[in-house]
N, C-alpha and C positions, 0 to 999 in steps of 0.2 A: 319868241321862244323863251327869252329870259323872263319876261313878265309872267308867262304861263308857269314856268318852273317856280317862281316866287309865290304864285297863287296857290300851288299845291304843296309848298313847303319843302321842295327838294332843290338841290343844287344843279347847275347846268352840267357839271361833271358827272353827277350820279345819273342824270337823264341819259347822257350819251353812253355811259357804261351799261345801263340797262338795255339800251337799244342795241349795243354791240353784242351783249350776251344773247339777246333774242335772235340776232342775225346768225351768230355762231351755232346756236342750237338748231336753227333751221338748216344750216349747211350740214351739220352732223346728221340730222334726220334724212337729208337727201342721200348722204353716203350710205347710211344704214339701209334705207329702202332699196338703193341700187344693189347692195350686196344681197339682200333678201330676195329680190327679183332674179338675181343671177342664179341663186341656188334653186329657186322655185321653177326656173326654166326646165330643169331636169327632175326636180323633186317637188312637184306642184302642191302636194299636201303635207309637206314636212312640217311637223309641229313647232310651236314657238320655243319650247324648252330646248329641243335639239338644235334649232337654228341659233339660239343664244349661245349654246355650248360651242358650236362650230365657229361662229362669227366673232366671239369675244376676243380671241387672240389676234385676229385680223384687224379688228377695230382698234385694239390697243396699239398695234404697229402704226396705225393711221393717226394716233394721238386722240382717239375717242374712247373715253372711259365711261361705260354705261352699266347701270344696274339692271337686274332682270325685270323689275317692276316698270322702270322707264322704257326698257326695250319692248315689253308687251304693250305699253301705252302708245309707243310709236307705231307698232303693228296695228293696233286698234284704230288710231287716228287716221291711218292711211288705208284702212280696210284690207289689211293683209293677214288677218286671223282666218283660220280655216275651220270649217264645220264638217263633221263626218256625215256621210250620206250612205249608210249601209243598204245593200240590196241582197236578196237571198233567192235562191232557186234550188230545188232539190236535185241532187246529182247522184245519190246513192240510195239503194234499197237493201234492206237487211237480208243477208244470206242465212242459210240454215246452220252452217258450221260455226262453232264457238271455240274460243280459247281464253285463257285468263289474262288479266291486265298486269303485265310484267313491269310496265313503266311506272306504275303507281308506287312501287317499293324500291325502284332502282335508284342508286346513288351515282349520279353522273359527274365525273371529274375531268373528262376529256372528250374531244370529238370522236366520232365513230364508235360510240358505245350504244347509241340509240338513234334511230331515224323515225320521224313521224311522217305519215302519208295522208294525203287528202286529194280530193278532186273538186274543182270548181268550174263553173261554166263561163264562157265568153260569148258575148252577143255580137253577131255580124249581120250585114245585109244578105249574106249568103246562107244564113241559118246559124244555129248554135254550134260552137265547138267547145271542147272540154280540156281543161288544163290539169294534168296530173303532176303532183309535186311530192318530192321527198326532201325533208329538211332535217339537218342534224339537230338533235334536241339540246345539245350542250352549247354549241357555238351559234345556233340559229342560221347556219350557212345552208343555202339550198344546194343539195348535192346532185339532184336529178330532176328533170322535168320533161314533159311531152305534151304537145297540143294535138288532139285527135278530134275527128268529126263525129265520133261515136262514143257512147258510154260503155262500150264493150271493154273486156279486160285488156285488150292489146295496148291501149294508151297507158294504163297503169304499169303494165309489164315493160313498156318502152322506157318509162321514167326510171323504173327499178334497174334495168340493164344499163342505162347511162350512168346511174350512180355507182353501180358495181364496177363498170368498166373504168371509172375514174380512179379506182383504188388499185395500188400495186398488190396489196394483200388485204383481206378482210380480217379484222380482229375477231378472236373467238368470243362468242356470246353476244354478238351484235343483235340488238332488239329492233324489230320492225313493228311499230305501233300504228294502228289505224282504227277507223270505225269498223262496223260490221257490214259494210257494203259488199254486195255480191262480187265486185271486182277483186276484193281482197280475200274472200272466203272460198272462191272457186278453186278447184283442184289444180288448174294450170298455174295460177299465181303461187299457191302454196308449195307446189313442186319446185318452182324456181327459188323460193326461199330456202326450202329444205336442202336443195342441191348445194347451196352455198353456206349451209349451216347457220342460217339467220333465223332467229327465234321469233315466232309470231306473237304479237300482243294486241289485244283489242279492248276497247271500252264497252260500256253498256249501250244497248240500242236506245237511240233517242236522247242520250246524255252528251251534249256538246262539250261539257267541261272535261270529259275523258280524253278528248283530243284537242284541247284548247289551243295548244301551240300551233298546230297545223291550221286551225281556223284563223288564228291571229295572223299568220303569214299570208293566208288568202286575203284577209281584209286589208292588210298593208298594201299588197300588190294592186288590189282593186281601187282602194280609196286614194292612196298616196301616189300611185304610179299610173293611174288612168285605165287599168284593165277592166274597170267596171263600166267604161263607156262603150258605145256601140261602134264597131269597126265596119269599114266598107267591105272588106274581103277577109277571108280566113288567112290568106298570106300576110295581110297587114296585121292581123291579130298575132300571128306567130312572131313577126318582127318586133312588135310591141312587147311580147313576153320576153324575148331575148334581151331587149334593152332594160326592161324593168328588173329582171333577175340580176343583171350585172350591176345596176345602180343599187339595188337592195343589198347585194352581197358585199360590194366594195365601198360604198359611200355613205350608206345610211347608218348613223350611230344608234345604238340601242341603250335605253336606260338600264335594262336588266344586265347589260354587258359593261356597265360602268362607262357608257358612252363610247365604247369601241364599236367598230363595224364587225359583222360576222367574219369577214375576210381576215381582219387583224387577229381575232381570237383563234380562228381555225388555223391560220398560218403559224401562230406562235407555238402551237403543239406540233404541227407538221415539221417545223424546223428541227425539233428534237428527234422526231422519228418519222421520216418521209413515208406517206401512205397514199399519194395520189399522182396520177399521170397528168400530162399537160392536156387538159380538156377544158371545155367551157366552164365546168363546175369545179375546176381545180382551185384550191386556195394557194 
């Protein structure tokens, strides 16, 4: 070994120091990968930037200081980067009734000023079922949801009633924004909104950007939390929805929320003025 070190022009001490640093980096990578896999167990498609934000304080406590570039390098080296695999299926058809887009000009400063609604499909061996969602546009908190075996209006109404039931009082001027699907334009659904003084708002037909937030939430649940996979039964799909919504609301940080979770932002406002009962969707 001494002859080899002399041949390469390095000291024996430098050789062992380099060897020690390599072993240390390998140990650090093992710790990093273990932490990533721990979070990926419940958040299988959580992105690298969010993982870095979550894990950095934990790694610091373990004596591991790592920059974002090296963190991504470790993920790439161990094949832990994720790739999006979007899927699509039509779940709504345009109804005849129309209203203006109120969300476009709204200035949202707190939760429960605007809710966005959308429907997406879930695939099972027993056939398709459909997930109706209502999400708070300010906090990104899912306030209501329902899984139905039909695309009829009852599923969307059930999600709306769950969201309303979770509120002690509904603030005046609450906006309900959706696409122009028949579920949201039918008289039954509109009557339920009007009864509670909720204002209807809709985007243009065929323009996904008019309801981009709702589409985004659908994508996160399907891609990051496995709702895009095929389930054995509808009951299994419902359980997966329950788990995915809880993880999304309470543990997934959002870049648009300064890496806070929807629960943290929603709760910070509710602490000032309580507006929700103790339900699944309560913050």
